[in-house]
C-alpha positions in Angstrom: 102.1 78.3 109.0 100.9 75.0 107.6 101.6 72.4 105.0 99.0 70.3 103.3 97.9 69.1 99.8 94.8 70.5 98.0 93.8 74.1 98.3 95.4 76.0 101.1 94.3 79.6 102.0 95.2 81.7 105.0 91.5 82.5 105.5 89.6 80.0 103.2 90.7 77.0 101.2 88.1 77.4 98.4 84.7 78.8 97.4 83.3 76.0 95.2 80.0 76.2 93.3 78.1 72.9 93.4 74.6 71.5 93.2 73.0 74.6 91.7 74.2 76.8 94.6 76.4 79.8 93.6 79.0 80.7 96.3 78.7 84.3 97.3 81.5 85.3 99.7 82.8 88.6 101.1 86.0 89.0 103.1 86.4 92.4 104.7 89.0 94.0 107.0 91.1 90.8 107.4 94.8 90.0 107.6 96.8 86.8 107.3 100.2 86.4 108.9 100.5 82.6 108.5 103.0 81.0 106.1 101.9 78.4 103.6 104.3 75.8 102.2 102.2 73.4 100.1 99.0 72.9 98.0 97.8 72.5 94.4 96.9 76.2 94.7 97.6 78.3 97.7 97.2 81.9 98.8 97.2 84.3 101.8 93.4 84.7 101.7 91.6 82.1 99.4 93.3 79.4 97.5 90.6 78.6 94.9 87.5 80.5 93.9 84.3 79.8 92.0 81.2 81.9 92.3 81.0 85.5 93.4 83.8 86.7 95.7 84.6 90.2 97.1 87.8 91.1 98.9 87.8 94.5 100.6 90.6 96.0 102.8 92.4 92.7 103.3 96.1 92.2 103.5 98.5 89.3 103.4 101.8 89.3 105.3 102.5 85.5 105.2 104.9 83.9 102.7 103.4 81.5 100.1 106.2 79.1 99.1 105.1 76.0 97.1 106.5 72.9 95.6 106.7 72.5 91.8 103.7 72.7 89.5 101.4 74.6 91.9 99.7 78.0 91.7 100.5 80.7 94.2 99.0 84.1 95.0 99.4 86.7 97.7 95.6 87.0 98.0 94.0 84.4 95.6 95.6 81.3 94.3 93.4 80.7 91.2 90.0 81.5 90.0 88.0 79.7 87.3 84.3 79.5 86.3 82.6 76.2 87.0 83.0 73.9 84.0 79.8 71.8 84.4 77.2 74.1 85.9 77.8 77.4 84.0 77.7 79.6 87.1 78.8 83.2 87.2 82.3 83.7 88.3 83.3 87.2 89.5 86.1 88.3 91.8 86.5 91.9 93.0 89.6 92.9 95.0 89.7 96.5 96.3 91.7 98.4 98.9 93.9 95.4 99.5 97.6 94.5 99.4 100.2 91.7 99.6 103.4 92.0 101.6 104.6 88.4 101.7 106.9 86.4 99.4 105.1 84.4 96.7 107.1 81.5 95.3 106.3 78.6 92.9 107.7 77.4 89.6 104.1 77.6 88.2 101.6 80.5 88.0 102.5 83.1 90.6 101.1 86.5 91.3 101.4 89.2 93.9 97.6 89.3 94.2 96.3 86.4 92.0 98.2 83.4 90.8 96.0 82.6 87.8 92.8 84.2 86.4 91.2 81.6 84.1 88.3 81.9 81.7 85.7 79.2 81.0 86.8 75.7 80.2 83.6 74.7 78.4 82.1 76.2 75.3 79.6 78.9 76.4 78.8 82.6 75.9 80.2 84.0 79.1 83.5 84.3 80.9 85.1 84.8 84.3 85.6 88.4 85.5 88.4 89.7 87.7 88.3 93.3 89.0 91.2 94.8 91.0 91.1 98.4 92.3 93.1 100.6 94.7 95.5 97.7 95.5 99.2 96.9 95.4 101.9 94.2 95.8 105.1 94.8 97.6 106.2 91.2 98.1 108.8 89.4 96.0 107.1 87.1 93.4 108.9 84.1 91.8 107.2 81.8 89.3 106.7 80.7 85.8 104.9 82.8 84.8 105.2 85.5 87.5 103.4 88.8 87.7 103.3 91.7 90.2 99.5 91.5 90.3 98.5 88.4 88.3 100.7 85.6 87.2 98.6 84.1 84.4 95.6 85.2 82.4 94.1 82.5 80.2 91.1 81.6 78.1 91.3 78.0 79.5 90.4 76.5 76.1 87.3 78.6 75.4 86.2 82.1 76.5 88.9 84.4 77.8 89.0 85.8 81.3 88.0 89.5 81.5 90.4 91.5 83.7 90.0 95.1 84.9 92.8 96.7 86.8 92.4 100.3 88.1 94.6 102.4 90.4 97.1 99.7 91.3 100.8 99.2 91.6 103.5 96.6 91.9 106.5 97.5 94.1 108.0 94.0 94.5 110.8 92.3 92.6 109.5 89.7 90.0 111.7 86.7 89.3 111.2 84.3 86.4 111.7 80.6 87.0 110.6 79.6 83.5 108.2 81.0 80.9 108.0 84.8 81.6 107.7 87.5 84.2 106.3 91.0 84.1 105.6 93.9 86.4 101.8 93.6 86.4 100.6 90.6 84.3 103.0 87.8 84.0 101.7 86.0 81.0 98.5 86.5 79.0 97.6 83.4 77.0 94.4 85.2 75.9 92.2 87.7 77.7 90.1 90.8 77.6 92.3 93.3 79.5 91.6 96.8 80.8 94.3 98.6 82.7 94.0 102.2 84.0 96.3 104.3 86.2 98.7 101.5 87.1 102.5 101.4 87.4 105.3 99.0 88.1 108.4 100.0 90.0 109.5 96.5 90.8 112.7 95.1 89.4 112.5 92.2 86.9 114.8 89.2 86.8 113.4 87.9 83.6 114.3 87.1 79.9 111.1 88.8 78.8 111.8 92.0 80.9 108.3 93.3 80.2 107.3 96.2 82.5 103.6 95.7 82.3 102.5 92.4 80.6 103.8 89.6 78.4 101.5 88.4 75.6 101.5 85.0 74.1 98.6 85.6 71.7 98.3 88.9 70.0 94.5 88.4 69.6 94.0 89.5 73.2 91.8 92.5 73.5 93.6 95.2 75.6 92.7 98.7 76.6 95.6 100.6 78.4 95.6 104.1 79.8 97.9 106.0 82.1 100.3 103.1 82.7 104.0 103.5 83.7 107.1 101.2 84.1 110.8 101.4 84.7 113.1 102.8 82.1 115.2 99.6 81.7 112.1 97.5 80.9 110.3 96.9 77.6 106.7 96.4 76.6 104.9 93.7 74.6 102.1 94.6 72.1 100.7 97.5 74.3 99.5 100.8 73.1 98.9 104.0 75.1 101.5 103.2 77.8 102.4 106.6 79.2 106.1 106.2 79.6 109.2 104.9 81.3 110.7 106.4 84.4 113.7 105.8 86.6 113.3 104.2 90.0 114.0 107.5 91.7 111.5 109.3 89.5 108.7 107.0 90.7 109.3 107.8 94.4 108.6 111.5 94.7 105.9 114.1 94.9 105.9 114.7 91.1 105.0 111.1 90.3 102.5 111.2 93.2 100.8 114.1 91.5 100.8 112.3 88.2 99.0 109.3 89.6 96.5 111.5 91.5 95.7 113.6 88.4 93.9 110.6 86.9 91.9 110.1 90.1 90.9 113.8 90.0 89.6 113.4 86.5 88.0 110.0 87.2 87.0 109.8 90.8 84.5 107.0 90.0 84.6 104.4 87.3 81.9 102.1 85.8 83.0 98.5 85.4 80.4 96.0 84.2 77.6 98.3 85.1 78.7 98.9 88.7 80.4 102.1 90.0 83.6 102.0 92.1 85.4 104.8 93.9 89.1 105.3 93.1 91.2 106.2 96.1 93.9 109.0 96.2 97.6 108.1 96.1 100.0 108.8 99.0 103.7 108.4 99.7 104.3 105.7 102.3 107.2 105.7 104.9 109.6 104.3 102.2 108.6 107.0 99.7 106.7 104.6 97.5 103.6 105.9 95.8 100.7 103.7 96.8 96.9 103.8 96.8 95.5 105.1 100.0 93.8 102.2 101.8 
């Protein structure tokens, strides 16, 4: 483990875009076991991203435990488009997972701490795509989310977020603000969620199983999404239903999640095709995407 100011990542500190050069980074088949205890934004893989980043079959097992006012993510601390140079910002996470504890009193997410849109007035936005991935680590923050802590427009264009075939299994704890099973707090965003569920317990005043919305103007598209029966939802349509903890850990629920994959083995997101993986029962009888 290590402790330092700035951007601290288990694999990379940051992927910045400067002087007309767009960062284009791919991490594949990697694992982090180191603990991180400080940083403005910190994560198991990359603390801060700009440019084009792809994460494939990567897994964090280290704990990310930060001081006050900092962003923490199991895989990515924060992503934001370049404010001055108007570069493309796109993050793709697929076939990946977080197993470590994520703790801060600021934006905290099992996979991404904060997904931010553009902070200058232009006609494009940051894009975040998550497929076939899950979080099993405990997440504490304000806001806190099982997959993403904060989704924001960052003053101008909203972030675009696409989540397919994913799950949160970890407990989510609110320090202040809000906490939700999948998306901790949506300031404003364009959100697409497909075949996703939350079985993580919530210690939160909002107690929202999938997402908490601050602005109702967010554009959301939800399909085949499930959460625990003692949780509520905030401004979401087409959420499939509530289930008990036990009913989300059996063959019947496994078949339910796989039925979507059978009907939609490949999906088109932003003019690119992605393969959805089958779901399996792990050794603890949790239903997870096969990685």
